[in-house]
C-alpha positions as CSV (number, residue, x, y, z in Angstrom):
1,M,45.1,20.6,-14.5
2,R,42.6,21.0,-17.3
3,Y,43.2,17.3,-18.2
4,W,42.3,16.2,-14.6
5,I,39.1,18.3,-14.7
6,Y,38.3,16.8,-18.1
7,L,38.7,13.3,-16.6
8,C,36.5,14.1,-13.7
9,E,33.7,15.4,-16.0
10,I,33.9,12.3,-18.1
11,K,33.7,10.1,-14.9
12,S,30.7,11.9,-13.6
13,T,28.8,11.8,-16.9
14,S,29.6,8.3,-17.9
15,F,29.4,6.8,-14.4
16,S,26.0,5.4,-14.9
17,N,27.0,3.9,-18.3
18,S,30.3,2.4,-17.1
19,E,29.0,1.2,-13.8
20,R,28.7,-2.3,-15.2
21,E,32.2,-2.1,-16.7
22,N,33.6,-1.0,-13.4
23,R,32.0,-4.0,-11.7
24,Q,33.6,-6.3,-14.2
25,H,36.9,-4.7,-13.8
26,T,36.7,-5.2,-10.0
27,N,35.9,-8.8,-10.6
28,L,39.0,-9.2,-12.8
29,I,41.2,-7.6,-10.1
30,R,39.7,-10.0,-7.5
31,K,40.6,-13.0,-9.8
32,L,44.2,-11.8,-10.0
């Protein structure tokens, strides 16, 4: 439970930083 909350906090804090990475990841999935 604590681990899930920890992940959510990281997601919310680093969302703006990893937005570009998420976009690239989505592009990779589309290529597959």
